[in-house]
Phi, psi and omega in degrees: 000314181295322178296324178296318178296319179298316178295322179298315181295317184283323188260347181238308185295315182295314175301319177297320179295321178295317178297320177297318178302312181294320180296316179296320179299317179296318179296319180292326179288321184267334177053049177295141178299322182295340182250030185301322178299328180290317185281344179285335180285127181301153181300320182297329179289315177298312183294322179295319178296317179296320179295321180295313181296315181293326178295318177298317178297320180293318179299322183281322188248341185057028180283140179298322181298321179294318177296320178295321179294321177299314179298320179297314180294321180295315179297320179299315180298319182285319188280329189245359178270127179296330179300319178295318180299318180296319179295319179295317179299319180297319179294319179295318179296319179296324180290328179263086185297335179288348181298322181297326179289317182294328181290331182278349182284332181251138178293141179233157175256120182262117180252127182236134178238125185223136169263112189264353181053030179075009186258135176293324181297322178292321178296317180291329174296319177294324180293337180295342179279002180056059183285145169276326174230127180239115178258126188237134169249151184048055186289150173288190184298154182302323180298323178292317177300316179297319181295317179293319178296321176299318181294321184279317193238351179066219186288343181273011187291153174228125180231120179231132183230155175202111182060236179268004181260148177209147175231122180244143179188177176256129179140187181260130178280116182271326182198154175224153177215127181242156178254139182304324183282354179074017180269351182209149176221129182243134178224134170256118186239130176261116182285158180305328180281356179105347179291133178258129180247125170264110188247131177238125174256130183240148173218085186271156178295148184293136174219056186255160178297145179213161187296328184261018186289349179276351176289137184308315180297319180291321177304314180295322179297319180294321177298314180297320180295319179296314181301316181292317180296321178296320178296318180294318178299316180297321180292313183290338179292330176081181183255353183287151177301140182282320188256105173228155191302311185248016178231125180243155184241137177229128174236117185221155176144199180263115181269350176072005183213147182287167181300155178090350180285159183289350176302330185271359183300318178300324178292316179296317180294336179275357179091003179284156181236149179266127194295323181289321180300329182270318189222026180290143177230138180078192180282108188269356181294149189239349185220138348289161191299319184290314180228075188290127177238352180232148177249085183268345184250124187219160176233122178248142182226158177285164185299336180278003169247113186263114181299132178251323181196137177222133179223162174245133185238148181296141180225087182303137180096343179246146177285353182239145175279163180275137176256125180240119181238132173252126180233146175270133185215155173295134180056048184291336183291000000 
């Protein structure tokens, strides 16, 4: 009986696991709308599940194929998971103590994105990071926003709100654009050094993995949500060139879906970069706040803003963590 089980694990389970691995890899590479439940699951979750199953098969059968499959899944989790990259970057930075000195020599623009759940305490926690630009979702009352902006920026403050979205910063507001549905807020801000920032705050409907997403009705809902969110991102991105000498672009907020989803294709095709993917340090996931396993909150910037460091910070009272990104920019002061 035991030999039969060993043969089953080695000759059936491992081949099925390999085929599943290849199928998931193809889906993640192509990001088909029809396969959205597959692509919503983070790579580390797929690789971790495969490593666990193959490890059990190896312990039971000692088959070489099971050991090889375990190694393949382990390498995949380490090499392609952004969480691993962030932890490695943090370790390298800590090892190079002189890095902290070099980072302070050049001026940086600190962009902070926070979901405040309507709470003043969450907003003030975000303000403690000394942001140059503060993008807020589920913002508290306008009076609270004004008070925090006064504290941060003084008379040069700029506060723009639309529904639950708000953008705070230092400089002169040149133009604003709001969307009727309250899913986006656009502000053109001229910084004291002359740099013009086109800032977009987004709050898209959720398209995140869930336990019942394999049910056909839910599957269809997720496909529809992805298509709509991708359309909204493309629309809010606008038609203007992304890379101009004295104009930089920032798109920040809640995208409702983890990295790697096709929702982000319009941003990638425009040449924008996601700050954590380039310069993230530590555990960058933002949701849920206490034990984050998904990175639904992101900051994207145009090529003339070079990401230097991005971290996620605890935000008590909110279901999402705060995202803090430092970017190097012309006339960042």
